[in-house]
N, C-alpha and C positions, 0 to 999 in steps of 0.2 A: 538679172533673176538669179547668174550662179550665184553671184555674191550674197543673196539673201538668202536662199538657199544653204549655203554653206555656214550661216550664221545660224542658222536652224538647228541645222544638225550639231553646230558647236557647241549650243544652249542645250541639245537633246541630252550631248555626251557629258555633257557639264552636271546636267541634273542626274544621270543614272550614276556617274560618280561621285554624288551625292549622298545618294540615297544607298550604294554600294558600302561607302565608308559607315555610315549610319548602320547599317547592318551589321558590318566589322565589329562596329565599337559596342553594339548590343551584344552579340557575342561572347566577345573578350568579358567584356563585365559579366555575362551570364557564368563565362569560364574560370572568370577568379572566383566570385560568389560557390559555386561547385565546388573548388578546389578546397575553400574553404571551409565548407561542408565537412570536408573527407576529414580534412586536419582536424578540425576543432567541433563537433557536433554538437557541443551543448554550448556553444557560444560563450564561454566561459571570460572574454574580453567582454562582454557587455553586461556581465555582473559584479554585485561585490565581493570584493577578497575577505569577509567577515564570515566567519564561521558558524552555522546556523545551530551550533550546539549549545547546549545550556548544561552549566556544571551543577553537579547536586552534592550535594554534602550529603555523606554519609552518615548515619548516626554511631555516636563512640562506645554506644554500648548494646550489646545485647537485647537488653530488656526496650530499649529504644527500637531496636532491630524487629524485635516482633512484638510492637505493640497493638492489641487489642482494644477497640473502642466501639461502644455500642456492639459488640456481639460479632465485630468485623475484625479479621487479621488487614492492621492498614497498611501493610506494602505490599500485600497482596488481594485483596479483596474476598477471601474467603470468609466462610460462614466460621465463626470458631465453637467447633463440635470433635468430637472424640476423633481423632484421624487425621486431623487439619495437619500437624505439623510433620506427617509422615508424606501425605501430599503435597505440602511445600518443598519439603527435603525432595522428592522425589520427580516431581513433574516439572518444578520452575525452573531447574538445573539446566534443562534443554529448551524451555520455550514461555511465553506469557502466562500469567495464570489465568489472563482473560480467556485464552485457548480452551482452557481447561473448563472456565465457566462458562463459555458460552457452547458448549458440545454437551446438552445433556440426554444421555443415553442410560438405558436401562443395562442391569446388570451382565446380561451377553454380548451387547455389545463392546460393552468397555473392555471385557474380558479379553474382545477379538481384538481392539483397536491396541491394548496393550499387546496381545502376541504380534501384531503388525510391526508395530515400532519395535520388538527386540527381535525381529525377523530382517527388519531392514532399513532400522535407525540408529542400531546399536544400542537399544536400548539395555541396559544391566537387567540379571533375574532379581527381582523384587523380592521374593521369597515370601516370609509372613509375612510384609508389607503390603504384599498385591491385594491382599483380602480386604485390610483396613482399608486401603487406597480406595478399593472399588467401594465397599461398604459406605463409605464417608461420601462419596461422588453420589451411588444411590438414593441416600438419604436425602442431602442436601441442595445437589443440582438434577431433578428427577426429571425425565421427558414433559415437554409439555404441547397438551395439542392445542393451537391456536387456529387450526384453519387455514386458509388459503390468506388471509391479510388480517390486521388487526381491525376489531370495529370502528369506523371514523367518528371522532366526537368533537363537540366545539364547531360544527359547522353551520355556519347561513347558508339555509334554502333559500332558494328560490325561482319563482312560477317561470316556466317558457311560455311564450309568448307564441303564439302561431300565425 
């Protein structure tokens, strides 16, 4: 009977030993993964080494660079109108023309935005160009009142069944 009890005890210890080894293995693998994430959080080993950039050829002449098609400045998307070139020269040095176009503001808000950029973003004094630029922006990109959201169109409505 003692032999039988010893064998049961031996089997229980072996089972416990296996479980402890399994727990340590899981912890070790988790630690290795954690260290890897700390060293290379972007998982660059699993990505292609090819750059995701695209090489764009610049126009060879100024005529191509400042080309206007259908009343739109091709490079920036600005509407062709008096003050466009001043706006291009002063605004697109620091940020995209899309940022200018999407921020439709009235004259007062444009003035305060320019003042803010001069105080905090190192925008230079625009001098006489400030009035030309503001007039261009207010004329061609006035504020739009859209409401809460655009009206839904092309929707197939259906009846709810009770």
